Backbone bond lengths (Angstrom), bond angles and torsions (degrees), N, CA, C in turn:
res aa  C-N    CA-C-N  psi(-1)  N-CA   C-N-CA  omega(-1)  CA-C   N-CA-C  phi
1 M - - - 1.450 - - 1.510 109.42 -
2 G 1.308 119.22 135.02 1.446 122.72 -179.75 1.515 112.07 -75.45
3 E 1.327 115.74 169.83 1.444 121.54 -178.26 1.523 110.29 -62.78
4 G 1.343 114.27 126.94 1.449 119.83 176.44 1.513 114.66 73.80
5 Q 1.317 118.68 1.17 1.466 120.14 -178.77 1.522 110.13 -66.72
6 R 1.335 115.92 139.24 1.456 121.32 178.54 1.527 109.42 -114.79
7 E 1.311 113.83 140.85 1.447 119.12 179.42 1.517 109.04 -128.31
8 G 1.367 115.36 165.16 1.461 120.46 171.98 1.514 113.69 63.14
9 G 1.334 116.72 49.33 1.457 118.96 175.23 1.509 113.72 70.53
10 G 1.338 117.89 33.63 1.459 120.83 175.07 1.500 113.64 111.57
11 A 1.335 119.57 -20.68 1.459 120.99 179.69 1.528 109.76 -84.61
12 V 1.342 116.04 140.81 1.458 120.37 177.36 1.521 108.90 -73.68
13 G 1.323 117.81 133.30 1.455 121.80 -175.00 1.509 113.50 -87.99
14 Q 1.338 116.17 -162.79 1.455 122.61 -177.93 1.527 111.37 -65.95
15 G 1.338 115.40 157.00 1.453 120.51 174.23 1.505 111.72 108.90
16 S 1.337 115.44 -150.57 1.458 120.83 -177.73 1.516 109.63 -125.96
17 G 1.301 115.66 161.73 1.450 120.85 179.75 1.510 110.22 -170.29
18 S 1.306 116.50 -173.55 1.454 122.14 177.74 1.514 108.89 -156.39
19 F 1.320 116.08 165.41 1.459 121.85 176.85 1.521 107.99 -150.37
20 R 1.301 115.84 159.47 1.459 120.93 -178.92 1.528 110.30 -98.77
21 H 1.337 114.43 138.54 1.466 119.86 177.63 1.520 108.86 -155.48
22 R 1.299 116.01 127.16 1.467 123.10 178.38 1.536 112.04 47.54
23 G 1.319 116.28 49.25 1.450 121.26 173.02 1.510 116.09 80.49
24 A 1.326 118.41 5.60 1.471 121.41 179.89 1.524 109.31 -126.85
25 R 1.318 115.11 156.33 1.464 121.34 172.60 1.522 107.19 -105.94
26 L 1.331 115.95 118.61 1.453 122.65 -175.74 1.525 109.70 -103.83
27 A 1.325 116.21 125.00 1.465 122.65 -175.18 1.526 110.33 -99.20
28 Y 1.326 115.44 146.27 1.465 120.61 -179.41 1.523 109.59 -148.86
29 E 1.344 114.97 168.96 1.464 121.41 173.91 1.520 108.53 -139.17
30 V 1.332 115.06 150.45 1.459 122.03 -177.24 1.520 108.83 -121.48
31 A 1.340 116.50 133.76 1.465 121.50 176.19 1.515 108.62 -135.12
32 G 1.331 116.82 139.76 1.446 121.53 175.64 1.515 112.92 81.71
33 S 1.318 114.85 -176.52 1.458 121.73 179.67 1.512 108.41 -144.98
34 G 1.328 114.96 158.26 1.453 120.60 -178.10 1.511 110.65 120.98
35 P 1.331 117.44 -161.11 1.462 120.35 179.18 1.532 111.30 -56.53
36 L 1.325 115.78 145.11 1.467 121.88 -173.47 1.520 111.92 -78.80
37 V 1.334 115.10 135.21 1.464 123.69 170.96 1.522 107.36 -129.24
38 V 1.330 117.76 124.61 1.462 120.89 176.64 1.522 108.53 -107.07
39 Y 1.344 115.55 143.96 1.469 121.15 -178.34 1.519 110.11 -125.86
40 A 1.348 115.78 127.83 1.459 122.94 177.99 1.529 108.77 -111.03
41 H 1.343 116.93 123.11 1.468 121.68 -174.33 1.525 111.89 -80.61
42 G 1.339 115.31 178.32 1.450 121.80 179.64 1.519 112.97 -83.02
43 G 1.328 115.32 169.50 1.454 121.71 -176.95 1.519 113.21 -64.30
44 F 1.339 115.35 143.10 1.466 125.93 176.93 1.520 113.15 73.00
45 A 1.335 118.47 -2.64 1.466 121.18 -177.04 1.517 109.88 -101.21
46 G 1.307 116.89 -136.99 1.453 124.67 -175.97 1.503 107.51 155.39
47 R 1.320 116.86 174.63 1.474 120.12 -177.76 1.519 111.61 -59.08
48 A 1.326 118.09 -52.30 1.464 121.40 -176.50 1.515 110.85 -65.72
49 A 1.342 117.09 -39.21 1.459 120.03 -179.92 1.528 110.76 -63.81
50 E 1.335 117.26 -43.38 1.463 118.84 178.13 1.521 111.11 -64.77
51 D 1.316 117.52 -36.04 1.461 119.63 177.51 1.526 110.91 -64.03
52 R 1.335 117.48 -40.79 1.470 119.98 178.14 1.521 111.13 -64.86
53 M 1.318 117.13 -35.02 1.459 120.24 178.27 1.528 111.68 -68.19
54 G 1.318 116.89 -30.14 1.464 120.41 178.24 1.515 113.86 66.85
55 L 1.328 116.50 26.70 1.466 119.50 -174.57 1.521 112.29 -83.31
56 F 1.329 117.02 -44.79 1.457 121.49 -177.47 1.530 110.15 -111.19
57 D 1.319 114.98 144.91 1.466 121.70 177.20 1.520 107.89 -127.65
58 W 1.336 116.05 108.07 1.459 120.32 -176.29 1.525 112.40 -100.63
59 T 1.333 118.28 10.88 1.460 119.11 177.81 1.526 112.85 -60.48
60 P 1.347 120.54 -32.85 1.469 117.96 175.95 1.527 113.19 -62.25
61 V 1.322 117.85 -29.56 1.469 120.36 178.98 1.527 109.72 -66.43
62 V 1.336 116.53 -43.58 1.455 120.48 177.69 1.525 110.24 -66.62
63 A 1.338 116.59 -42.59 1.464 120.55 -179.89 1.522 112.10 -63.27
64 A 1.337 116.89 -23.68 1.462 120.83 -179.84 1.528 112.10 -82.89
65 G 1.338 116.91 6.95 1.458 120.24 176.34 1.507 114.08 87.84
66 R 1.341 116.11 38.62 1.458 120.60 178.51 1.521 109.81 -119.20
67 R 1.346 116.10 146.28 1.462 122.05 174.10 1.520 107.07 -92.56
68 L 1.324 115.76 103.39 1.465 122.40 -174.18 1.522 110.03 -93.31
69 V 1.323 115.95 122.94 1.461 122.40 176.58 1.524 108.21 -113.78
70 R 1.319 115.81 115.61 1.470 122.51 174.14 1.525 107.43 -106.58
71 Y 1.317 116.80 136.78 1.456 119.18 -179.20 1.524 109.90 -133.49
72 D 1.323 115.28 156.57 1.457 121.79 175.41 1.519 108.61 -90.00
73 A 1.320 116.22 124.49 1.455 120.19 178.20 1.527 110.28 -62.27
74 R 1.294 115.31 160.09 1.466 122.62 179.19 1.538 111.08 -46.66
75 A 1.347 116.07 127.13 1.469 125.00 179.09 1.523 113.67 70.09
76 H 1.319 118.48 3.26 1.456 122.45 177.84 1.525 109.29 -106.16
77 G 1.327 115.95 150.62 1.452 119.62 176.29 1.516 112.01 55.49
78 R 1.331 116.72 -125.85 1.458 122.39 -177.90 1.529 112.87 -94.45
79 S 1.337 116.52 4.92 1.464 119.82 176.96 1.524 110.42 -88.60
80 T 1.319 116.11 152.95 1.455 120.96 -179.75 1.526 109.88 -100.45
81 G 1.323 114.57 167.19 1.455 120.52 178.27 1.510 109.45 -179.87
82 G 1.306 117.63 155.84 1.454 122.13 -177.35 1.509 112.64 -107.89
83 P 1.339 116.82 173.92 1.466 121.96 -178.38 1.524 112.12 -80.27
84 V 1.318 116.49 65.31 1.466 123.12 180.00 1.526 107.49 -121.44
85 D 1.323 117.37 108.95 1.463 121.13 -172.25 1.528 112.51 -52.15
86 G 1.339 116.62 -47.49 1.456 120.39 -174.83 1.513 114.51 -63.80
87 D 1.328 117.99 -20.06 1.460 120.83 179.38 1.521 112.45 -66.09
88 Y 1.336 117.63 -17.24 1.457 121.05 -174.40 1.522 112.55 -111.88
89 A 1.329 116.87 8.65 1.458 120.56 170.90 1.532 108.63 -75.20
90 Y 1.308 116.47 151.53 1.459 120.40 -175.57 1.531 113.95 -52.38
91 P 1.339 120.25 -44.50 1.475 118.22 -179.38 1.527 112.97 -61.13
92 A 1.339 117.71 -36.61 1.459 120.12 178.29 1.525 110.71 -69.16
93 L 1.329 117.00 -40.25 1.461 120.31 177.10 1.529 110.58 -65.09
94 A 1.339 116.98 -34.18 1.466 120.43 175.50 1.519 110.80 -63.77
95 D 1.322 116.81 -36.98 1.456 120.18 176.77 1.523 111.13 -62.51
96 D 1.340 116.90 -38.25 1.466 120.54 175.46 1.525 110.94 -62.56
97 L 1.332 117.19 -41.71 1.463 120.48 179.56 1.523 111.06 -63.22
98 L 1.321 117.59 -43.44 1.463 120.10 178.75 1.525 110.91 -64.64
99 A 1.338 116.65 -35.75 1.467 119.78 176.57 1.525 110.77 -66.46
100 L 1.338 117.23 -34.92 1.467 120.14 176.06 1.526 110.26 -61.89
101 L 1.324 117.72 -43.38 1.464 120.29 177.72 1.520 110.66 -59.73
102 D 1.318 116.44 -40.62 1.470 119.56 176.53 1.524 110.75 -61.21
103 H 1.332 115.99 -46.32 1.464 120.39 -178.20 1.527 111.31 -63.20
104 L 1.315 116.53 -36.31 1.465 120.11 -179.17 1.527 112.19 -74.68
105 G 1.312 116.92 -8.20 1.452 119.76 -179.67 1.510 113.51 73.12
106 A 1.342 116.60 30.56 1.460 120.92 -179.30 1.527 109.48 -63.13
107 R 1.317 116.98 114.17 1.465 121.42 -177.09 1.523 112.30 -86.99
108 G 1.332 116.20 -22.51 1.456 120.54 -179.88 1.511 109.90 -134.18
109 P 1.322 116.80 -175.87 1.460 119.23 -179.74 1.530 111.78 -63.58
110 A 1.338 115.79 144.99 1.458 122.73 -179.37 1.521 109.73 -115.74
111 D 1.312 116.42 154.49 1.456 121.37 169.55 1.522 108.34 -77.46
112 A 1.338 117.32 147.49 1.461 121.04 -179.63 1.517 110.27 -135.97
113 M 1.338 115.04 136.99 1.452 123.34 176.28 1.528 108.18 -122.11
114 G 1.330 116.59 141.94 1.457 119.22 177.79 1.505 110.98 -150.16
115 A 1.345 116.40 136.80 1.462 122.43 179.79 1.519 109.90 -111.43
116 S 1.338 117.43 127.39 1.457 123.44 175.35 1.533 110.57 54.65
117 M 1.330 118.92 -111.85 1.458 120.48 175.19 1.528 110.65 -53.64
118 G 1.333 117.03 -39.40 1.458 120.80 178.00 1.513 112.50 -64.64
119 C 1.330 116.94 -29.89 1.463 120.97 175.01 1.523 109.82 -63.54
120 G 1.347 116.62 -45.69 1.457 119.65 176.19 1.510 111.96 -62.17
121 T 1.335 116.60 -39.29 1.459 121.21 177.62 1.516 111.22 -59.58
122 V 1.328 116.50 -49.45 1.461 121.81 -177.02 1.528 110.97 -63.84
123 L 1.337 117.04 -44.09 1.462 119.37 -177.19 1.527 111.49 -65.95
124 H 1.330 117.74 -41.02 1.462 118.77 178.12 1.526 110.82 -65.73
125 A 1.329 117.30 -38.70 1.464 119.57 177.76 1.521 110.74 -64.80
126 A 1.336 117.06 -40.21 1.464 120.42 -178.22 1.523 111.50 -69.45
127 V 1.332 117.32 -37.66 1.462 119.91 177.56 1.526 110.26 -66.54
128 R 1.341 116.69 -38.27 1.463 120.21 -179.28 1.521 111.81 -72.13
129 A 1.328 117.62 -39.50 1.464 120.96 -174.48 1.526 109.76 -141.03
130 P 1.329 117.89 69.56 1.474 119.79 -175.45 1.517 114.04 -60.74
131 W 1.339 117.78 -26.47 1.467 120.95 -179.80 1.526 112.60 -67.94
132 R 1.337 117.83 -12.06 1.454 120.26 -179.30 1.521 113.12 -87.76
133 F 1.351 116.63 -1.87 1.452 120.33 -174.44 1.522 110.70 -129.39
134 S 1.335 114.88 146.97 1.455 120.49 178.70 1.520 112.11 -107.63
135 R 1.339 117.77 -40.67 1.469 122.30 176.98 1.519 108.29 -145.43
136 L 1.340 115.30 153.59 1.453 121.84 179.31 1.521 110.20 -122.68
137 V 1.333 116.01 137.29 1.459 122.64 172.20 1.524 106.79 -121.65
138 L 1.318 116.53 116.53 1.461 122.62 -175.44 1.522 109.21 -110.53
139 L 1.336 115.85 115.16 1.458 121.25 -177.44 1.528 109.69 -105.40
140 I 1.311 115.34 135.92 1.470 124.36 179.95 1.531 111.56 36.41
141 P 1.337 117.52 66.53 1.468 119.45 177.70 1.529 110.54 -53.86
142 P 1.320 117.56 137.53 1.466 120.40 -174.89 1.522 112.27 -81.82
143 T 1.317 115.56 178.83 1.456 120.37 173.32 1.527 109.81 -52.58
144 A 1.320 115.55 140.63 1.467 119.46 -177.28 1.517 109.64 -153.60
145 W 1.337 114.05 155.08 1.457 122.11 173.77 1.540 111.13 57.15
146 T 1.324 119.53 -112.89 1.469 120.29 -174.08 1.527 113.40 -70.15
147 T 1.323 118.44 -22.38 1.465 119.99 -179.47 1.522 112.70 -95.70
148 R 1.330 117.83 1.56 1.466 119.42 -170.88 1.527 113.39 -79.12
149 E 1.313 118.92 -33.53 1.454 120.45 -170.94 1.530 111.76 -62.81
150 A 1.332 118.29 -40.46 1.470 119.54 179.71 1.526 110.29 -62.49
151 Y 1.330 116.77 -40.31 1.461 120.45 177.35 1.517 110.29 -64.92
152 A 1.332 116.75 -43.62 1.459 120.58 -178.87 1.526 110.68 -61.94
153 R 1.320 117.11 -42.56 1.456 120.52 178.87 1.525 110.71 -61.24
154 G 1.338 116.41 -42.41 1.463 120.10 177.74 1.517 112.50 -62.25
155 N 1.338 116.79 -37.57 1.465 119.92 179.05 1.527 111.73 -69.34
156 R 1.322 116.60 -38.46 1.466 118.56 177.11 1.524 111.12 -64.08
157 E 1.330 116.46 -40.77 1.462 120.12 177.20 1.522 110.49 -65.91
158 A 1.347 117.31 -38.10 1.463 120.78 178.48 1.520 110.84 -63.19
159 A 1.339 117.14 -40.24 1.464 120.51 178.52 1.527 110.35 -60.52
160 E 1.322 116.79 -41.53 1.462 120.29 178.72 1.530 110.98 -66.45
161 T 1.338 117.18 -38.07 1.463 120.53 178.04 1.525 110.93 -62.58
162 V 1.330 116.57 -45.01 1.464 119.73 179.86 1.525 110.27 -61.55
163 E 1.309 117.45 -42.92 1.463 120.88 -179.10 1.529 111.81 -68.44
164 R 1.318 116.62 -34.68 1.461 120.60 -174.96 1.527 112.81 -86.68
165 E 1.367 116.05 -41.29 1.464 120.19 -170.80 1.528 113.84 -120.67
166 G 1.321 117.41 -10.21 1.456 120.25 -179.13 1.512 112.47 99.38
167 V 1.336 115.35 163.68 1.460 120.70 -174.42 1.522 112.12 -65.47
168 D 1.341 118.64 -31.76 1.463 120.37 -178.20 1.516 111.66 -62.75
169 A 1.333 117.93 -35.49 1.455 120.79 179.02 1.521 110.87 -64.59
170 W 1.330 116.05 -40.32 1.470 119.41 177.35 1.522 111.08 -66.53
171 L 1.325 116.74 -43.78 1.463 120.34 -178.65 1.518 111.50 -64.48
172 A 1.330 117.98 -33.13 1.464 120.57 179.54 1.525 110.55 -61.42
173 G 1.321 116.87 -38.61 1.456 119.56 177.28 1.515 112.43 -69.44
174 R 1.311 117.36 -35.81 1.469 121.14 179.71 1.518 112.08 -66.89
175 T 1.328 117.80 -36.21 1.464 120.49 -175.92 1.525 112.10 -70.98
176 R 1.335 117.97 -15.37 1.461 120.27 179.33 1.525 112.44 -81.18
177 R 1.312 117.48 -8.39 1.462 120.63 179.91 1.525 110.68 -79.96
178 T 1.330 116.06 144.48 1.461 121.16 177.18 1.523 109.22 -83.54
179 P 1.319 118.47 122.86 1.471 119.48 -178.22 1.519 111.08 -73.28
180 P 1.326 117.60 156.52 1.466 120.63 174.37 1.522 110.30 -61.60
181 P 1.336 117.90 151.64 1.472 120.19 179.34 1.527 113.06 -55.21
182 A 1.316 117.80 -32.45 1.468 120.59 -176.86 1.518 112.57 -66.93
183 V 1.330 118.37 -19.13 1.466 120.34 179.73 1.526 111.02 -120.66
184 A 1.326 117.51 15.64 1.459 120.33 177.07 1.524 109.75 -61.41
185 G 1.319 116.48 132.19 1.450 121.11 179.95 1.504 114.63 86.31
186 V 1.336 118.36 -4.65 1.464 120.53 177.36 1.525 108.66 -71.19
187 P 1.316 118.71 130.33 1.474 120.50 -178.73 1.525 111.58 -57.66
188 D 1.328 115.83 137.94 1.455 120.83 176.56 1.526 108.50 -83.17
189 V 1.311 116.70 131.70 1.467 120.90 179.39 1.524 108.10 -120.68
190 P 1.325 118.15 144.02 1.462 120.50 179.13 1.512 110.80 -68.82
191 P 1.328 117.89 157.48 1.462 120.09 177.35 1.516 110.66 -63.14
192 T 1.317 117.03 140.92 1.459 120.05 -178.52 1.527 113.47 -83.46
193 P 1.348 121.55 -25.39 1.464 117.95 176.14 1.534 110.91 -63.49
194 H 1.315 117.31 139.98 1.463 122.11 179.20 1.528 109.60 -63.16
195 E 1.333 115.82 148.96 1.457 120.79 -177.55 1.533 111.81 -55.95
196 R 1.316 117.57 -31.11 1.469 121.21 179.13 1.527 111.21 -65.02
197 V 1.337 116.78 -30.89 1.462 121.80 -175.00 1.526 111.84 -100.78
198 L 1.328 117.45 -21.35 1.460 121.96 -172.79 1.530 113.27 -54.26
199 P 1.339 121.14 -43.42 1.467 118.58 177.81 1.529 113.25 -58.12
200 S 1.331 117.14 -36.60 1.461 119.76 177.94 1.526 111.17 -68.82
201 V 1.336 117.23 -37.91 1.467 119.98 175.97 1.524 109.57 -61.06
202 L 1.328 116.98 -45.95 1.463 121.15 -179.87 1.530 111.38 -61.58
203 R 1.323 116.76 -43.85 1.471 119.36 -179.48 1.528 111.13 -70.69
204 G 1.326 116.82 -34.94 1.459 118.79 176.56 1.518 111.74 -62.55
205 L 1.326 116.72 -41.74 1.459 119.91 177.38 1.522 110.62 -68.32
206 A 1.341 116.67 -33.26 1.466 119.99 178.70 1.525 111.95 -64.53
207 M 1.324 117.69 -31.20 1.464 120.80 -179.35 1.527 111.95 -88.92
208 S 1.327 117.16 6.01 1.463 122.06 -175.65 1.521 111.65 -99.18
209 D 1.302 115.35 158.83 1.456 123.45 169.95 1.521 106.86 -156.89
210 L 1.324 116.82 162.08 1.462 119.33 172.64 1.524 109.29 -66.81
211 P 1.323 118.47 159.60 1.460 120.02 177.08 1.525 110.55 -56.22
212 P 1.328 117.93 155.31 1.470 120.55 179.16 1.525 111.19 -56.24
213 P 1.331 116.91 147.24 1.468 119.53 -179.23 1.524 113.64 -52.21
214 E 1.337 117.47 -38.07 1.463 118.86 -178.64 1.528 111.57 -65.69
215 S 1.341 117.16 -29.76 1.463 119.82 177.07 1.520 110.97 -70.09
216 L 1.331 117.17 -39.87 1.466 119.83 177.38 1.523 110.72 -65.95
217 A 1.328 116.61 -37.89 1.464 119.69 -178.72 1.523 111.91 -64.76
218 R 1.339 117.10 -23.27 1.468 120.21 179.51 1.525 113.07 -83.61
219 L 1.331 117.15 -14.46 1.466 119.64 178.89 1.525 109.67 -68.99
220 R 1.294 116.81 137.76 1.467 121.78 178.51 1.524 108.86 -120.65
221 L 1.337 115.34 54.79 1.455 120.97 -178.30 1.531 109.33 -117.80
222 P 1.324 118.48 129.92 1.462 119.73 174.32 1.530 109.99 -55.11
223 S 1.324 116.58 131.48 1.459 120.27 -172.77 1.513 110.97 -139.60
224 L 1.343 114.44 153.07 1.454 122.97 175.61 1.518 107.57 -132.51
225 V 1.343 116.93 133.68 1.456 122.39 178.53 1.524 108.40 -114.97
226 L 1.324 116.12 126.32 1.461 122.91 177.41 1.524 107.95 -118.01
227 A 1.332 116.63 125.35 1.455 121.08 -175.55 1.518 109.39 -136.47
228 W 1.345 114.98 165.28 1.466 119.08 169.59 1.514 109.26 -126.04
229 A 1.328 115.67 160.77 1.458 121.44 -171.65 1.526 111.52 -90.43
230 D 1.339 114.40 160.13 1.468 123.05 169.32 1.530 113.27 63.42
231 D 1.332 116.01 42.85 1.459 121.02 177.94 1.529 108.30 -130.25
232 P 1.349 118.65 102.93 1.464 120.55 -177.88 1.524 113.08 -59.50
233 G 1.333 118.40 -28.77 1.451 120.53 178.72 1.513 113.27 -75.43
234 H 1.332 116.17 -17.02 1.470 122.00 179.20 1.536 107.16 -137.96
235 P 1.328 116.76 67.71 1.465 120.34 -171.58 1.520 112.71 -68.79
236 L 1.321 115.41 148.00 1.459 119.39 178.40 1.521 111.28 -62.93
237 S 1.328 117.47 -23.99 1.466 119.31 178.68 1.525 110.99 -59.14
238 T 1.336 117.37 -39.12 1.468 119.53 177.80 1.525 110.62 -66.88
239 A 1.330 116.35 -47.40 1.462 120.33 -178.36 1.517 111.13 -60.19
240 E 1.330 116.72 -44.13 1.459 120.47 -178.24 1.529 111.18 -66.50
241 T 1.329 117.30 -42.13 1.458 120.05 -179.91 1.526 110.77 -66.92
242 A 1.338 116.29 -44.33 1.462 119.36 179.30 1.523 110.82 -61.40
243 A 1.336 117.29 -43.25 1.457 120.34 179.48 1.526 111.22 -62.39
244 R 1.320 116.29 -40.66 1.469 119.51 179.09 1.530 111.19 -65.26
245 L 1.320 117.06 -46.06 1.461 120.59 -178.14 1.521 112.15 -64.20
246 L 1.331 116.36 -37.46 1.457 121.45 -176.82 1.527 112.81 -87.58
247 G 1.331 117.21 -9.05 1.454 119.90 -172.09 1.515 111.75 64.68
248 A 1.345 116.49 35.87 1.461 122.49 -171.95 1.525 111.91 -95.75
249 G 1.319 115.01 158.35 1.443 120.78 167.96 1.524 109.39 -73.33
250 L 1.326 117.16 148.79 1.463 122.51 -178.44 1.512 109.55 -132.65
251 H 1.335 116.00 128.00 1.458 121.38 173.53 1.521 108.23 -125.68
252 V 1.340 116.38 131.15 1.458 122.50 -179.03 1.527 109.19 -114.92
253 S 1.332 116.17 126.05 1.467 121.88 178.92 1.524 109.75 -102.45
254 R 1.331 114.99 146.97 1.460 121.29 177.41 1.523 112.67 -123.67
255 T 1.327 116.77 -2.21 1.457 121.12 177.51 1.523 109.36 -134.49
256 R 1.332 115.36 158.12 1.453 119.51 177.58 1.519 110.61 -65.65
257 A 1.333 117.29 -35.61 1.461 120.46 179.32 1.522 110.76 -60.74
258 D 1.326 117.47 -37.72 1.450 119.42 179.53 1.527 111.04 -71.57
259 V 1.326 117.52 -36.15 1.468 119.86 175.81 1.529 110.13 -59.40
260 R 1.329 116.79 -34.51 1.464 119.89 -179.55 1.524 112.17 -67.79
261 T 1.343 118.15 -10.16 1.467 120.24 175.61 1.529 111.73 -87.26
262 W 1.328 117.63 -3.49 1.459 119.20 -174.40 1.522 112.20 -63.68
263 G 1.326 118.17 -33.34 1.453 119.86 178.16 1.516 112.06 -59.15
264 E 1.342 116.54 -45.00 1.464 120.12 177.94 1.524 111.35 -66.54
265 R 1.325 116.51 -39.60 1.465 119.86 179.14 1.531 111.05 -62.25
266 V 1.335 115.93 -43.23 1.461 119.70 179.71 1.525 110.67 -66.14
267 A 1.333 116.69 -43.70 1.469 119.68 179.84 1.524 110.71 -59.71
268 E 1.333 116.84 -41.91 1.460 120.04 179.82 1.528 110.72 -66.13
269 F 1.323 116.98 -40.53 1.467 120.78 179.27 1.527 111.47 -63.82
270 L 1.334 116.67 -44.12 1.460 120.37 -175.76 1.523 112.92 -70.57
271 T 1.316 117.56 -18.82 1.459 119.88 -178.37 1.523 112.66 -103.69
272 R 1.329 118.08 4.40 1.465 119.84 174.72 1.522 109.93 -71.31
273 P 1.323 117.26 146.64 1.463 119.06 173.89 1.525 110.28 -68.78
274 V 1.311 116.13 147.48 1.463 122.49 177.67 1.516 108.11 -108.98
275 D 1.336 117.45 130.13 1.461 119.14 179.76 1.533 109.31 -79.81
276 P 1.329 117.80 167.82 1.474 120.40 -175.48 1.524 113.75 -59.64
277 M 1.345 118.42 -21.20 1.455 120.81 179.63 1.523 111.79 -86.99
278 G 1.351 116.95 -2.06 1.452 120.26 175.09 1.507 115.02 92.53
279 A 1.336 117.99 5.12 1.458 120.08 -179.18 1.514 110.37 -89.01
280 T 1.321 116.15 150.64 1.458 120.70 175.49 1.518 108.72 -107.65
281 P 1.329 118.70 126.20 1.456 120.89 -178.20 1.521 111.73 -60.00
282 G 1.288 116.75 140.61 1.460 121.57 172.45 1.513 114.74 72.76
283 A 1.347 118.01 22.95 1.453 119.81 -177.93 1.521 111.20 -90.74
284 G 1.334 117.34 49.10 1.459 121.37 -179.27 1.503 112.33 -85.27
285 N 1.337 115.01 179.44 1.462 120.50 -179.13 1.517 111.24 -83.31
286 D 1.316 116.06 146.72 1.462 123.62 179.92 1.514 107.81 -135.71
287 R 1.292 116.34 95.78 1.455 120.92 -177.22 1.525 110.85 -97.68
């Protein structure tokens, strides 16, 4: 399928494509058929990078009869982007996600999944336009609210390191950190944003935060939160607070093997019936 080509009466069909939005070309891929599910990846990664890491397996979502659209965020993976700090703040990334729904010809609300940076993207999009979404799946919610400033300060310092000493100097510091048990042994992949743009990505994330708690509490969307333990960049405090505010189910993994069950958990969640009040049966916590 060519770039931006639409099939089936306005809906984008199987395969890969891209579209232009706010000066960037955003790349995506489509798998399966059925109700639409969009997935937003974590910061510095992309579709191919996550596949090389082998951390998440979304084939059960497709097998459950869903049309899964994964896209590369601005300046990540095969998408383009410029050195503009504000383009990488969560609200701007949410605008890209809403534009993707427009491009896909989504006629009704879609399910949305987001990991880390993608979690912030999805939540800001849902707060801005809740009618565009039917269910939310939030994976490894990042630092937020009271824990965000330390992360933001680190990102600002990282941006200066990249500009002063190059990306390798920044990566050398990152490799000295001990990974959480849930991702032990996962291959390390370099950041996909180009070194010219990487400082802006870092500063954009530094100026970001999840929507205010009161905004999340007003959302009436069935939600599932999937988190892992012992990760300061994705603290359980964020996952627990988000789950409480959203009335969401929460599952916490402590091993890589358990993380590999997330595809089945998501598929089961997305195929549960929703009652007229918007609740999903059995969406309790699983610690």
